[in-house]
C-alpha positions, 0 to 999 in steps of 0.5 A: 500500500502506498497510501495510509491513514496519515496521508490524504487520498489522492482525490482529497490532495488534488482538490483540497477542502474547497474542491479547488486545486492547491495553489502551493505545494506540488501534489506529487510530493505526497506520492512515492517516487521511483529511485532511478528518476525521482518521478512518481512510481508507475503504480502510484501514477495509475492510482492517481489517474484512476482517482482523477478520472472518477472525479472528472466523470462525476463533475463533467470536467476535462482530463488529459494524459501526455505520454513521452519518450526519448526517440532513437538516437545513436549516442544513447548506445554510448551513454551506459546505464548511469548516463541513461539514468541521468537523462531520466532524472533530468527529464523528470526534473524538467517535467516538474518545472513545466507542469502545474502543482496538481499535475503528476508526472510519473514512470510509464512503467517499471521498464525502460525503453532504449535504457531511458525511462518513459513518462506519463503526465496526468493533467486534471482540468485540462482538455486535449488542446491545452495538453498539446500546447503544454506538450509542445512547450515541454518538448521545446524546453527539453530539446533546447537543453539537449542542443549542441549548437543548432542541432539537438543530440536528443529528441522527444516524441509525445502523445496526447489524449483527452478523456472521452466517453469511450475512455472510461478506464485508466488502461483505455486512456493510457493506451490512447496516449501511448498510441498517439506517442507511437504515431508521433514516432512514425511521423519521424519523431521529435514532435507532439501527436494528439489523438485528434490528429489520428482522427483527422488523419483517418478522415483525410485518408478515407476522403482521399481514397481513390474510387474503385473503377466501375466494373466492366459489363458484358 
């Protein structure tokens, strides 16, 4: 158990006694952290996401999820385990600096991809459009930190999904954000991709499909 009687529940901590998000201390200071990166653990993040989704559904409020990971890069092969851990800690620190006090950034899972942990950010009271703007800002900031001259040696891809009627469970919303992340990578990486971008692409591909030639008559 990561929560006991002395610790406020995640929903109480997120909203405060008045039902409004706290103005000062970061909420993730109450949550258990991953020893490698200092970010919230994957289990705690899922618990927080479940609580926030329940509250968002009950109060008809928006909620968005951002999934991010480092793109493939040749230099990662030379960093080693400690170098990858340093990048993971720097990413977690940047996420805390660029998000609101009641956003929670945590490990996507206990496993790492290409040696560097992936992250997920739970953004209560934020729709997908606003979350895409936040993701773009974080991508620009972290890429700037990794720049060598005009060219960054490390790039990030981010996938964004907003809570909807067909995403009623944490697994469903996580899957949608991670699917958007994979699409960002397939588009070349170093970019943000929202679930709505996927929908627009599906509609565009359908509208531009060539019509089948009429069947020949005898």
